[in-house]
C-alpha positions in Angstrom: 0.0 0.0 0.0 3.1 2.2 0.3 3.6 4.6 -2.3 -0.2 5.0 -2.9 -2.0 8.1 -1.8 -5.6 7.5 -1.0 -7.7 10.5 -1.9 -11.0 11.0 -0.2 -13.6 13.6 -1.3 -13.5 16.8 0.8 -17.2 17.8 0.5 -18.4 15.4 3.3 -15.9 16.9 5.7 -16.9 20.5 4.8 -20.6 19.7 5.2 -20.0 18.1 8.6 -18.2 21.2 9.8 -20.9 23.5 8.5 -23.7 21.5 10.2 -21.9 21.5 13.5 -21.4 25.2 13.4 -25.1 25.8 12.5 -26.4 23.5 15.3 -24.2 25.3 17.8 -25.3 28.7 16.8 -29.0 27.6 17.0 -28.6 26.2 20.4 -26.9 29.3 21.7 -29.7 31.5 20.2 -32.4 29.3 21.7 -30.8 29.5 25.1 -30.6 33.2 24.9 -34.3 33.6 24.0 -35.3 31.4 26.9 -33.4 33.6 29.3 -34.8 36.8 27.7 -38.4 35.5 27.9 -38.0 34.6 31.5 -36.7 38.1 32.1 -39.7 39.6 30.4 -37.6 41.5 27.9 -38.8 39.7 24.8 -42.4 38.7 23.8 -43.4 35.6 22.0 -45.3 37.7 19.4 -44.1 40.8 17.7 -45.3 44.0 19.4 -44.8 47.5 18.1 -42.4 49.6 20.2 -44.3 52.7 19.1 -46.4 53.7 22.1 -48.7 55.7 19.9 -49.9 52.5 18.3 -50.9 50.8 21.6 -54.6 50.1 22.2 -56.5 50.0 25.5 -57.2 46.5 26.8 -60.8 45.5 27.0 -61.5 44.1 30.5 -62.2 40.4 30.6 -64.6 40.7 33.6 -66.9 43.2 35.1 -67.2 41.3 38.4 -65.7 44.1 40.5 -68.2 46.6 39.2 -71.1 44.2 39.6 -70.0 43.3 43.2 -70.0 47.0 44.0 -73.4 47.8 42.4 -75.5 44.7 43.2 -76.2 45.6 46.9 -77.7 48.9 45.7 -80.3 47.3 43.5 -83.5 46.0 45.2 -86.4 43.8 44.2 -89.9 45.3 44.6 -93.1 43.4 45.0 -96.3 45.4 44.9 -100.0 44.4 45.0 -103.1 46.4 44.1 -106.8 45.8 44.0 -108.3 45.6 40.5 -111.9 45.1 39.4 -112.7 41.9 37.6 -114.3 42.1 34.1 -118.0 41.3 34.4 -117.8 39.3 31.2 -115.4 36.9 32.8 -117.9 36.5 35.7 -120.7 35.7 33.3 -118.5 33.1 31.6 -117.6 31.6 35.0 -121.3 31.2 35.8 -121.8 29.0 32.7 -121.5 25.3 33.5 -120.3 24.6 30.0 -117.5 27.1 30.4 -116.4 25.3 33.6 -116.6 22.0 31.9 -114.0 22.9 29.4 -111.9 25.2 31.5 -112.3 23.8 35.0 -111.9 26.0 38.0 -108.8 27.8 36.9 -110.9 31.0 36.6 -112.0 31.2 40.2 -113.3 27.8 41.3 -116.9 27.1 41.9 -117.6 30.6 43.3 -118.0 33.6 41.1 -114.8 35.5 40.4 -114.9 38.4 42.9 -115.5 41.9 41.7 -112.2 42.9 43.2 -109.1 40.9 43.3 -105.4 41.4 44.2 -103.0 41.8 41.4 -99.3 41.4 42.0 -96.4 42.9 40.1 -92.7 42.7 40.1 -90.1 45.3 39.6 -86.8 46.7 40.6 -85.4 49.8 42.4 -82.2 51.6 43.2 -81.1 52.8 46.7 -80.1 56.4 46.3 -79.4 57.3 49.9 -78.1 55.4 53.0 -81.2 56.3 55.0 -83.6 54.3 52.9 -84.7 56.3 49.9 -85.3 54.2 46.7 -86.1 55.3 43.2 -88.2 53.1 40.9 -90.7 53.4 38.1 -94.1 54.9 38.8 -95.8 52.0 36.9 -94.2 49.5 39.3 -96.0 51.0 42.4 -99.0 52.9 40.8 -102.1 52.4 43.0 -100.4 49.8 45.0 -101.9 48.9 48.4 -98.9 47.0 49.6 -95.2 47.4 48.7 -92.4 45.1 49.8 -88.7 45.7 49.1 -86.2 42.9 49.2 -82.5 43.7 49.6 -79.7 41.8 48.0 -79.0 40.2 51.4 -82.6 38.8 51.5 -83.8 41.2 54.1 -87.4 42.4 53.4 -89.0 45.7 54.3 -92.4 47.4 53.9 -92.0 50.5 51.9 -94.2 53.7 51.7 -94.5 55.9 48.7 -92.9 59.3 49.2 -94.1 60.7 45.9 -94.6 59.9 42.2 -94.3 61.6 38.9 -96.3 59.9 36.1 -95.0 62.3 33.5 -91.5 60.8 33.8 -92.7 57.4 35.2 -90.6 57.9 38.4 -91.4 57.2 42.0 -89.6 57.5 45.3 -90.0 54.9 48.1 -88.8 55.0 51.7 -88.0 52.1 54.0 -87.1 52.4 57.7 -83.5 51.4 57.5 -80.1 53.2 57.7 -76.6 52.3 56.5 -77.8 51.1 53.1 -75.4 51.0 50.2 -76.4 53.9 48.0 -75.5 53.9 44.3 -73.5 56.8 43.1 -75.1 58.8 40.3 -73.1 59.8 37.3 -72.0 63.4 37.5 -73.7 64.3 34.2 -75.6 61.7 32.2 -75.8 64.0 29.2 -72.1 63.0 28.6 -73.2 59.4 27.9 -72.2 58.5 24.3 -73.4 56.0 21.8 -71.0 53.0 22.0 -70.4 53.3 25.8 -70.5 49.9 27.6 -73.4 49.6 30.1 -74.7 47.0 32.5 -78.4 46.6 33.3 -79.2 45.2 36.7 -82.7 44.2 37.9 -85.1 41.4 38.6 -86.4 40.2 35.2 -89.4 37.8 35.4 -88.9 37.5 39.1 -86.0 35.1 38.8 -83.8 37.2 41.0 -81.1 39.8 40.5 -79.6 39.5 37.0 -76.9 41.4 35.2 -76.8 41.9 31.4 -74.3 43.8 29.3 -74.6 45.9 26.2 -73.8 49.3 24.8 -75.6 52.6 24.5 -77.2 52.4 21.1 -78.8 55.8 21.0 -79.3 58.9 23.3 -82.0 61.5 23.4 -84.8 59.3 22.2 -88.0 61.3 22.2 -91.4 61.1 20.6 -92.1 57.5 21.4 -95.3 58.2 23.3 -94.2 56.2 26.3 -94.1 59.2 28.7 -94.9 62.9 28.6 -91.3 63.8 29.1 -88.9 61.6 27.1 -85.1 61.9 26.8 -84.3 58.2 26.9 -81.0 56.4 26.8 -81.4 53.5 24.4 -79.4 50.3 25.0 -79.2 46.7 23.6 -78.4 45.3 27.1 -81.2 42.8 27.8 -84.1 44.4 29.6 -87.2 42.3 30.3 -90.4 42.6 32.4 -89.2 43.0 36.0 -86.2 45.1 35.1 -88.5 48.2 35.4 -87.0 50.6 37.9 -83.6 48.8 37.9 -80.2 50.3 37.3 -78.3 51.1 34.1 -74.7 51.7 35.1 -71.6 52.5 33.1 -68.3 50.6 33.2 -67.3 52.4 36.3 -70.4 51.4 38.2 -72.1 54.8 38.2 -75.8 55.1 37.7 -76.6 56.7 34.3 -80.2 55.7 34.0 -83.3 53.9 35.4 -84.6 51.1 33.2 -88.2 51.9 32.2 -89.4 50.3 28.9 -88.7 48.0 26.0 -89.6 48.0 22.4 -90.8 44.5 21.7 -93.3 42.5 19.6 -93.0 39.5 21.8 -93.0 41.1 25.2 -89.4 40.1 25.8 -86.1 41.6 25.0 -85.4 42.3 21.4 -82.4 44.6 21.8 -84.1 47.9 22.2 -84.5 49.0 25.8 -85.0 52.5 27.3 -83.7 54.1 30.5 -84.6 57.4 32.1 -81.3 59.4 32.2 -79.8 60.1 35.7 -80.0 63.8 35.2 -83.8 63.7 34.9 -84.1 61.1 37.7 -82.0 63.4 40.0 -84.1 66.4 39.3 -87.4 64.6 40.0 -86.2 62.6 43.0 -84.7 65.7 44.7 -88.0 67.6 44.3 -90.0 64.7 45.6 -87.8 64.1 48.6 -87.4 67.8 49.6 -90.7 69.2 48.4 -93.1 66.3 48.3 -94.0 67.0 44.6 -92.6 67.9 41.2 -93.1 71.5 40.1 -92.6 72.3 36.4 -92.4 75.6 34.5 -95.1 76.7 32.1 -94.7 78.9 29.0 -98.2 78.8 27.6 -98.0 77.8 24.0 -99.2 75.0 21.8 -96.4 73.7 19.6 -95.9 71.4 16.7 -92.9 69.9 14.8 -91.4 71.9 11.9 -91.8 69.6 8.9 -89.9 70.2 5.7 -93.1 71.6 4.1 -93.6 73.9 7.1 -90.0 75.0 7.0 -90.5 75.9 3.3 -93.7 77.7 4.0 -92.2 79.8 6.8 -89.0 80.4 4.8 -86.8 78.6 7.3 -83.4 77.2 6.3 -83.9 73.9 8.2 -86.6 71.7 9.6 -85.6 72.6 13.1 -87.1 74.4 16.1 -90.6 74.3 17.6 -93.5 76.0 15.7 -96.0 77.9 18.0 -99.5 77.2 16.8 -101.3 79.0 19.6 -100.6 81.2 22.6 -102.6 80.9 25.8 -104.3 84.1 27.1 -102.6 85.7 30.1 -99.7 83.3 29.8 -96.0 84.0 30.2 -95.7 83.6 26.4 -98.4 86.2 25.7 -96.8 88.6 28.2 -93.4 88.1 26.5 -94.9 89.0 23.1 -94.8 85.5 21.4 -97.3 84.9 18.6 -98.7 81.9 16.6 -96.3 81.3 13.7 -93.2 82.0 15.7 -90.5 79.3 15.6 -88.6 78.9 18.8 -84.9 78.0 18.0 -83.2 78.6 21.3 -83.9 78.8 25.1 -81.2 80.9 26.5 -78.1 79.5 24.7 -79.5 76.0 24.3 -80.5 74.9 20.8 -84.0 73.7 20.3 -83.9 70.7 17.9 -87.6 70.1 17.7 -90.9 70.6 19.6 -90.1 67.7 22.0 -86.8 69.4 22.9 -88.6 72.6 23.8 -91.2 70.7 25.9 -88.4 68.9 27.8 -86.3 72.1 28.3 -89.3 74.1 29.8 -90.5 71.1 31.8 -87.1 70.7 33.5 -87.0 74.4 34.6 -88.3 75.8 37.8 -91.3 78.1 37.9 -90.3 81.8 38.1 -87.2 81.4 36.1 -86.3 84.2 33.6 -85.3 82.9 30.1 -84.4 84.3 26.8 -86.3 82.8 23.8 -84.9 83.1 20.4 -87.6 82.9 17.7 -87.8 83.4 14.0 -90.7 85.5 12.9 -91.4 86.4 9.2 -87.8 85.3 8.4 -86.2 87.5 11.0 -84.6 86.3 14.3 -85.7 88.0 17.5 -85.1 87.5 21.2 -87.9 87.7 23.8 -87.3 87.6 27.5 -89.9 85.7 29.5 -90.6 84.7 33.1 -91.9 81.2 33.3 -95.1 80.3 35.3 -95.9 77.1 37.1 -97.6 74.2 35.4 -100.9 73.0 36.8 -101.5 69.3 37.5 -103.3 68.6 34.2 -101.1 70.6 31.9 -98.2 69.6 29.9 -95.0 71.6 29.3 -95.5 75.0 27.7 -98.7 73.8 26.2 -99.7 70.7 24.3 -98.1 69.5 21.1 -100.3 69.3 18.1 -99.4 67.6 14.9 -99.6 68.5 11.2 -99.1 66.3 8.2 -98.2 67.1 4.6 -100.7 67.1 1.8 -101.5 68.8 -1.5 -104.5 71.1 -2.1 -108.1 71.8 -1.1 -109.6 69.5 -3.7 -112.3 67.4 -2.2 -113.1 69.9 0.6 -116.5 71.5 1.2 -116.4 74.9 2.9 -119.1 77.0 4.6 -119.0 80.5 6.0 -118.8 80.5 9.8 -122.0 81.4 11.5 -122.8 81.9 15.2 -124.5 78.5 15.2 -121.5 76.8 13.7 -119.2 78.6 16.2 -121.1 77.1 19.1 -121.1 73.7 17.4 -117.3 73.8 16.8 -116.7 75.1 20.4 -115.0 78.4 19.3 -115.8 81.9 20.2 -118.7 83.6 18.5 -116.3 86.5 17.7 -113.9 84.3 15.9 -113.7 84.8 12.2 -113.0 81.9 9.8 -114.4 79.3 7.4 -115.8 76.0 8.5 -114.8 72.7 6.9 -118.0 70.7 6.5 -116.7 67.8 4.6 -113.4 66.2 3.5 -112.9 63.3 1.1 -110.5 61.1 3.2 -108.9 59.9 0.0 -108.3 63.4 -1.3 -105.0 65.2 -0.9 -106.5 67.5 1.8 -107.8 64.5 3.7 -104.4 62.8 3.6 -102.9 66.1 4.7 -104.9 66.0 8.0 -107.7 68.4 7.3 -110.9 67.0 8.7 -114.6 68.0 9.1 -115.0 70.3 12.1 -111.8 72.3 11.3 -112.2 76.0 11.1 -109.8 77.7 8.7 -108.6 80.9 10.3 -105.7 81.9 8.0 -104.5 81.0 4.5 -100.9 81.7 3.8 -100.8 83.9 7.0 -103.8 86.0 5.8 -106.9 86.0 8.0 -110.1 84.7 6.2 -113.7 85.1 7.0 -115.4 83.9 3.8 -115.2 81.0 1.4 -114.3 83.4 -1.4 -111.2 84.6 0.6 -110.0 81.1 1.1 -110.1 80.3 -2.6 -108.6 83.8 -3.4 -105.6 83.4 -1.1 -105.0 79.8 -2.3 -105.0 80.8 -5.9 -102.8 83.8 -5.2 -100.1 81.6 -3.6 -96.7 82.1 -5.3 -95.4 78.6 -4.3 -96.7 75.1 -4.7 -97.6 74.9 -1.0 -100.6 76.4 0.9 -100.3 77.1 4.6 -103.5 76.8 6.6 -104.0 77.8 10.2 -107.0 75.9 11.6 -109.0 75.5 14.8 -110.6 72.3 15.9 -112.5 72.1 19.2 -110.6 75.1 20.5 -107.2 73.8 19.6 -105.2 75.3 16.8 -102.6 73.9 14.5 -100.9 74.5 11.1 -101.5 72.3 8.1 -99.4 72.4 4.9 -100.9 71.3 1.6 -98.9 71.0 -1.5 -99.7 70.8 -5.2 -96.6 68.8 -6.0 
C-alpha cells in the first residue's frame, strides 16, 4: 500500500463542519431567547415599540363593578286591587265554560268583583337612609309594597311621591346604613357605544346582570311618557327590570330602566332608560318638596316639517312652531305669537318641539329665560318669566301635529255662522271658514284636514269667507298652501302641496 496516496472527497468533511457550526449557533440563540423570555424583555409575538400604536385592553370581567353595584339594586313586590271584568264573571257562571276550562278562573264561586293583582319590579337605593327610586308604573295604585334587599332582608315601603309624566317614584324604608348607588355626574355625557350594565329582577327570577352598549341617546317622541329623553341600549331588559339600574363601566348610575320596544313582550335589543339627570331632578324635588313643580310657558307647539320649513322660509326643519298662545300666559306677556318658531332657550339649541317641551319642563317656575324665535324670516329674542304648570297641563302647552298634503280639492267649505261657532266650540267673535266635509282619500284628507276644522288663515292671511279662502289659495306664489285651523278650541298649522 506504500507509495499509494488514498484521496477522499472533501465535501463530506466540509458539510459536517458547516452543520456542526449551525447547530451550535441555533442552540446558543435558543438558550438566549429562553433567558430573555424569562426576564420579560422579549415577547413571543411581535409587538410594536411605538407607544402611539398601543390600544386599550378591554376588561375580561366586570365582576368588581357588579359586586359594588349589586347591593344597591333591590327587588320590589307590589299588590293592588283591581276590578274583575264582568264578562269573565258571566262566563264563570256558565257550567259549559267550567266543563271545558275547569276551576282555573276562580273555582266554583264567582270571580270576585275585586281581586289582588301582584307585580314585580326593581329599584335603586339612592341614599343610605332608605330612599329608593323606581318606576311609577311599578307601584302605581299599590296597596302594599315590599322591598327585598340583596342580602334577603325584606321591608315594607311607603310611597314618598310619584311623577307619572316621567314614570318615576320615590319609596322609603325604615333602615339606615344602606349601600347607595353613586349617580353619574352628568348623564348627558353618555355617548353611543359606551359599555353599560343593566341590573334588575327580570321575570322575578332574582337579581340579574346583562351587558350591552348605548345604542342611542336623546330618544323622544315614542309616546311612552310625557317627558322623554331616553338612553337606548341593547343590554337585555325584560319585564321585572323596570326601575332597575343602568350603570356605566365604572359602576355609576346613568339611568333607570323603564321600557322595552318589543313585539313578543321580551327583550329584542331595544330598551330605554330614564337618564340620571332627569331622575336626580325629579327625586330631589319629591324628597325635599313632596312634589314635582314644572315651569309653564303657555304655547301650543308642533314639529317643523320640511313643508312647514319651506312655508315659513326657514333654512332647516328645526325648532318648535308655535300654533297658539294661551291668554294671560308667560308667552303672551313676552310677546310671542302663533307662527313664531322657537330656535333657542337661553343658549340651548331647540332641535324640535319635543326638545322645547323637555327644556321648559325641566326648569323651575319663576325662572327668567331668553327665547330666540324666527318671525317672518327674522330672528328676534324675547325675555320671558316662566309660570308654574298645573296638574293637568303639559309643558308650555300641548303639542299638536300636522301632516303634509297637496291642495283643497275634495273639501267642502261654509261660512262660519254663530250656530257653527257654538257647534265647533270656538268663540262667536272668531272669524273663519268651516270645513263641513273632506274626502278622506283626497290630498287634503291625507294632509290631515278634517270635518269640524275652522280655517282661520290661508298663507298667513286672515279669512272670513269661502271666497277669501279660494282667493288666497289661488294667489299663492309657491306650490304649498299654509292653513291655520282651529278644531274644538285647539289650533294647528296644516301644509298642503300641489306637488
